[in-house]
C-alpha positions in Angstrom: -16.9 9.0 10.6 -18.4 8.5 7.2 -17.7 6.2 4.3 -15.8 8.8 2.4 -13.5 9.4 5.4 -12.9 5.7 5.7 -12.0 5.4 2.0 -9.6 8.3 2.2 -7.9 6.6 5.1 -7.5 3.4 3.2 -6.1 5.4 0.2 -3.6 7.0 2.5 -2.6 3.6 3.9 -2.2 2.3 0.4 0.0 5.3 -0.6 2.1 4.7 2.5 2.7 1.1 1.6 3.4 1.9 -2.1 6.3 4.2 -1.4 8.3 1.8 0.9 11.7 1.1 -0.7 12.8 -2.5 -0.5 16.6 -1.9 -0.4 16.6 1.0 2.0 13.7 0.1 4.3 12.3 -3.4 4.0 15.4 -5.6 3.5 17.4 -4.3 6.5 14.4 -5.1 8.7 13.8 -8.6 7.3 10.7 -7.7 5.3 11.9 -8.3 1.8 10.0 -10.7 -0.6 13.1 -12.9 -1.0 13.3 -13.6 2.7 9.8 -15.3 2.8 10.2 -19.0 2.3 7.6 -20.5 -0.1 5.9 -22.6 2.6 5.4 -19.6 4.9 3.5 -17.4 2.5 0.3 -18.0 4.5 1.7 -16.5 7.7 0.8 -13.0 8.8 4.3 -11.7 7.9 4.1 -13.3 4.5 0.7 -11.9 3.8 1.8 -8.4 4.9 4.8 -8.6 2.6 2.5 -9.7 -0.2 0.2 -6.7 0.5 3.2 -4.3 0.4 4.3 -5.7 -3.0 0.8 -5.6 -4.4 0.4 -2.0 -3.6 3.8 -1.3 -5.1 2.7 -3.1 -8.2 -0.5 -1.2 -8.5 0.9 2.3 -8.4 -0.8 3.6 -11.6 -4.3 2.9 -10.2 -3.2 4.5 -6.9 -2.2 7.6 -8.9 -5.6 7.7 -10.6 -7.4 7.3 -7.3 -5.4 10.1 -5.8 -6.3 12.4 -8.7 -10.0 11.5 -8.4 -9.9 12.1 -4.7 -8.2 15.5 -5.1 -10.7 16.6 -7.7 -13.7 15.5 -5.5 -12.2 17.4 -2.6 -11.7 20.5 -4.7 -15.3 20.4 -6.0 -17.0 19.5 -2.8 -14.9 21.8 -0.6 
């Protein structure tokens, strides 16, 4: 496994986190941002919820990274 494959895997994971819908998927399972009390933001669950919201906030850079990845894959074969 090379570095490029690892980066593609991380990009796919970021894409998966970015498309999660809060109302339909996260809130019914107790993973909404509103359900994390301010004092427990350092817990694992609080950090994962923060990661999900960060990837949803950075959708435009994800779109650009996806486009660059597609172009590189088309050129390199």
